[in-house]
C-alpha positions as CSV (number, residue, x, y, z in Angstrom):
1,M,83.5,105.6,95.4
2,A,81.3,103.7,97.4
3,R,81.9,103.3,101.3
4,R,83.7,100.3,102.9
5,N,81.6,96.9,102.5
6,K,81.4,96.3,106.8
7,A,80.1,92.8,105.2
8,Q,83.6,91.7,104.2
9,G,85.1,92.1,107.6
10,S,87.9,94.5,109.2
11,T,91.3,94.4,108.7
12,P,94.2,97.2,110.1
13,A,93.9,98.8,106.3
14,T,90.3,99.2,106.2
15,T,90.4,100.1,109.7
16,A,92.7,102.9,108.8
17,L,90.8,103.7,106.0
18,A,87.7,104.2,108.0
19,R,89.9,106.1,110.5
20,L,91.0,108.4,107.5
21,D,87.6,109.0,106.1
22,I,89.0,108.2,103.0
23,S,86.4,106.2,100.4
24,F,87.1,102.7,99.1
25,V,85.5,99.5,98.0
26,T,86.1,96.0,99.3
27,H,86.5,93.1,96.9
28,A,86.9,89.5,98.6
29,Y,87.4,86.4,96.2
30,D,87.9,82.8,97.3
31,H,91.8,82.4,97.2
32,D,93.7,79.4,96.0
33,P,96.7,78.8,97.7
34,A,97.8,76.6,94.7
35,A,97.8,80.1,92.4
36,E,101.0,81.0,90.6
37,S,100.2,84.6,91.1
38,Y,98.0,86.7,93.8
39,G,97.8,89.1,91.3
40,R,96.5,87.5,88.4
41,E,94.1,85.0,90.2
42,A,93.0,88.6,91.9
43,A,92.3,89.9,88.3
44,E,90.6,86.7,87.4
45,A,88.4,86.3,90.3
46,L,87.2,89.7,90.4
47,G,86.9,90.4,86.3
48,V,89.3,94.0,87.1
49,D,91.9,94.7,84.4
50,A,95.2,93.7,85.5
51,E,96.4,97.0,84.8
52,R,94.4,98.2,87.8
53,I,95.8,95.6,90.0
54,F,98.9,96.4,92.4
55,K,101.1,94.3,94.4
56,T,103.1,95.3,97.7
57,L,106.3,94.6,97.7
58,L,109.2,95.5,100.8
59,A,112.8,96.0,100.0
60,T,115.7,97.0,101.9
61,L,117.0,100.3,100.9
62,D,120.3,100.8,102.5
63,G,119.7,98.8,105.5
64,S,115.9,100.1,106.0
65,L,112.7,98.7,104.8
66,V,110.5,100.6,102.4
67,V,107.3,99.4,100.2
68,G,107.2,99.7,96.5
69,I,103.9,99.3,95.0
70,V,103.6,98.4,91.2
71,P,101.2,96.6,88.8
72,V,100.9,93.0,89.4
73,L,101.8,92.5,85.7
74,R,105.5,94.6,86.1
75,S,108.2,93.9,88.4
76,L,109.8,96.3,91.0
77,D,112.6,98.1,89.5
78,L,115.1,97.8,92.4
79,K,117.6,100.7,91.1
80,S,114.5,102.7,90.4
81,L,113.1,102.4,93.7
82,A,116.7,103.0,95.2
83,R,117.1,106.3,93.1
84,A,113.6,107.4,93.5
85,A,113.9,107.1,97.5
86,G,117.3,108.6,97.8
87,G,119.0,105.3,98.4
88,R,122.2,103.6,97.0
89,K,121.4,100.0,97.1
90,A,117.6,98.6,97.1
91,A,117.0,94.6,97.8
92,M,114.0,92.4,98.2
93,A,113.4,92.0,101.9
94,D,113.3,88.9,103.5
95,P,109.5,87.4,103.4
96,A,109.8,86.7,107.2
97,G,111.1,90.5,108.0
98,A,108.3,91.8,105.6
99,E,105.7,89.7,107.6
100,R,107.3,91.1,111.3
101,A,107.2,94.7,109.8
102,T,104.0,95.0,108.1
103,G,101.6,92.4,110.5
104,Y,100.3,91.0,107.3
105,V,101.0,87.7,105.7
106,V,103.1,87.5,102.3
107,G,100.3,87.3,99.3
108,G,97.9,89.7,101.7
109,I,100.4,92.3,102.5
110,S,98.6,95.5,102.5
111,P,100.5,99.3,102.0
112,I,97.7,100.4,104.4
113,G,97.6,100.1,107.9
114,Q,101.1,98.3,108.3
115,R,102.4,97.6,112.2
116,R,105.1,100.0,111.3
117,R,105.0,102.9,109.0
118,L,106.9,102.6,106.4
119,R,108.3,105.0,103.6
120,T,106.2,104.1,100.3
121,L,106.3,104.5,96.5
122,L,103.6,104.0,94.4
123,D,104.3,103.4,90.7
124,E,103.6,106.3,88.5
125,S,101.2,104.0,86.2
126,A,98.8,104.3,88.9
127,A,97.9,107.7,88.1
128,Q,96.6,106.9,84.9
129,H,93.4,105.1,86.5
130,A,90.6,106.5,88.9
131,A,91.0,103.9,90.9
132,I,93.1,101.2,91.4
133,L,93.0,97.7,93.5
134,V,95.7,96.6,96.5
135,S,95.2,94.0,99.0
136,G,93.1,94.6,101.7
137,G,95.3,92.5,104.4
138,R,94.7,89.1,103.9
139,R,94.5,86.9,100.4
140,G,91.9,86.9,98.7
141,F,90.8,90.4,100.1
142,D,91.5,93.6,98.1
143,I,90.7,97.3,98.4
144,E,89.8,99.7,95.8
145,L,90.4,103.1,95.8
146,A,92.0,106.1,94.0
147,P,96.0,106.6,93.7
148,D,95.9,109.9,95.4
149,D,93.9,108.4,98.6
150,L,96.3,105.6,98.5
151,L,99.1,107.9,98.8
152,A,97.5,110.0,101.5
153,A,96.7,106.8,103.7
154,T,100.5,105.9,103.3
155,S,102.2,109.4,103.4
156,G,103.6,107.6,100.0
157,M,104.7,109.4,96.9
158,L,104.6,108.8,93.2
159,A,107.8,107.3,91.4
160,S,108.9,105.2,88.3
161,I,109.9,102.1,90.1
162,A,108.1,99.1,87.8
163,R,109.8,97.4,84.8
């Protein structure tokens, strides 16, 4: 995979990946604020199979925030997330709280370079692909990298968390 593309700008996510010496490719597109699904918009704009694009969602698990990364065409299964993370009850996080904890805006929350390191789980379907795309830290900006590199950058783990 190619190195980062500095022409696309820098975000905490790209800075973190560079610091870790992890290879990635950036993809920028014109974001439409009226888009119903940021992930589907990215797939269409970038001409990438939607199965390779993953969304970053935050949930509260027994009072703590946790990150779940799932394919954009699927949903986060909160019961599976709780089970995989060794918790009892998970619920979707408040958007404002997610923004405060990560330093990113909803629709542009990257799993990489967050303000606070949160426990991260990546859906096991990511392992089927040599490279996946996740938010690069702003709307209209994605990062392509190997699933193992994403796990290394986030200290994450693979789990069956999508439905």
